[in-house]
C-alpha positions as CSV (number, residue, x, y, z in Angstrom):
1,M,-1.3,-12.6,29.3
2,K,-3.6,-11.0,26.8
3,Y,-2.8,-7.8,24.8
4,K,-5.1,-5.3,22.8
5,K,-3.9,-3.4,20.0
6,K,-3.6,0.6,20.5
7,P,-6.1,2.5,18.4
8,V,-3.8,4.3,15.5
9,V,-4.8,6.3,12.4
10,I,-3.1,5.1,9.4
11,E,-3.3,6.5,5.7
12,A,-4.2,3.8,3.1
13,F,-5.2,3.3,-0.6
14,K,-6.7,0.8,-2.7
15,Y,-4.7,-0.7,-5.2
16,D,-6.6,-0.8,-8.7
17,G,-3.7,-2.0,-10.9
18,D,-2.0,1.7,-11.6
19,L,-0.9,4.7,-9.8
20,R,-1.9,7.1,-12.7
21,G,-5.0,7.9,-14.8
22,S,-5.2,7.8,-18.5
23,D,-4.0,11.3,-18.3
24,G,-0.7,10.3,-16.6
25,K,-1.4,12.3,-13.4
26,Y,-1.1,10.2,-10.2
27,Y,-4.4,9.7,-8.2
28,V,-3.1,8.1,-4.9
29,P,-1.5,9.8,-2.2
30,D,1.4,12.0,-2.2
31,W,3.2,9.7,0.0
32,A,2.9,6.9,-2.3
33,V,3.9,9.2,-5.1
34,D,7.0,10.2,-3.2
35,A,7.4,6.3,-2.3
36,Y,7.3,5.4,-5.8
37,E,9.7,8.1,-7.0
38,K,12.0,6.8,-4.6
39,G,12.0,3.2,-5.7
40,I,10.3,2.1,-2.6
41,M,7.3,1.1,-4.5
42,H,8.2,-0.1,-7.9
43,Y,7.0,-2.4,-10.7
44,G,8.9,-5.7,-11.1
45,A,8.4,-9.4,-12.1
46,L,7.3,-12.2,-10.1
47,K,8.9,-14.7,-12.3
48,P,12.4,-14.2,-14.1
49,D,10.8,-14.2,-17.4
50,D,7.7,-12.4,-16.8
51,P,7.5,-8.5,-17.7
52,P,7.6,-6.2,-15.1
53,C,4.1,-5.2,-14.3
54,E,3.7,-6.2,-10.7
55,L,3.6,-3.5,-8.1
56,L,6.1,-4.2,-5.3
57,I,7.1,-2.6,-2.0
58,D,10.3,-2.9,-0.3
59,T,10.0,-3.4,3.3
60,L,12.4,-4.1,6.1
61,E,10.7,-7.9,6.0
62,G,11.9,-8.1,2.3
63,I,9.9,-7.3,-1.1
64,H,6.0,-7.6,-0.9
65,H,3.6,-8.1,-3.8
66,V,0.6,-5.9,-4.1
67,S,-2.4,-7.4,-5.5
68,V,-5.0,-5.6,-7.6
69,G,-7.7,-5.1,-4.6
70,D,-5.0,-4.9,-1.9
71,Y,-4.8,-1.8,0.2
72,V,-1.4,-0.2,0.6
73,I,-0.7,1.3,4.2
74,K,1.3,3.7,5.7
75,G,2.2,2.9,8.9
76,I,2.8,5.0,12.1
77,A,6.4,5.0,11.4
78,G,6.2,5.8,7.8
79,E,6.5,2.2,6.7
80,L,4.6,1.1,3.7
81,Y,3.0,-2.6,3.5
82,P,0.0,-4.3,1.5
83,C,-3.1,-5.6,3.1
84,K,-5.4,-8.0,1.5
85,P,-8.9,-6.5,1.5
86,D,-10.9,-8.7,3.8
87,I,-8.3,-8.1,6.6
88,F,-8.3,-4.5,5.8
89,E,-12.0,-4.4,6.2
90,E,-12.1,-6.5,9.4
91,S,-9.4,-4.1,10.7
92,Y,-10.0,-0.5,10.0
93,E,-13.0,1.7,9.6
94,L,-12.9,5.2,7.7
95,Y,-11.5,7.6,10.3
96,D,-13.9,11.0,10.7
97,A,-11.6,13.7,12.3
98,D,-14.6,15.4,12.9
99,F,-15.8,12.6,15.3
């Protein structure tokens, strides 16, 4: 059997290495700020001796690393996960609500 993915609208932002500007204000979506403040998205280390400067997301499948340039997606059930830019750009296009 073959299956086709149902069209869904998701929210996402492209991670540029930070969540706040030099003024200390968040410039990511409110849902990302909420996830960060609840500890779902957090900074940590990839290796025990490294400083905690890598963005990580706690998911049902475990902890996922977000690289600079990755997209952080909020799925249809509110779940968050990272997506590599090439996969994101192949899979998604900008949604125009007026379309």
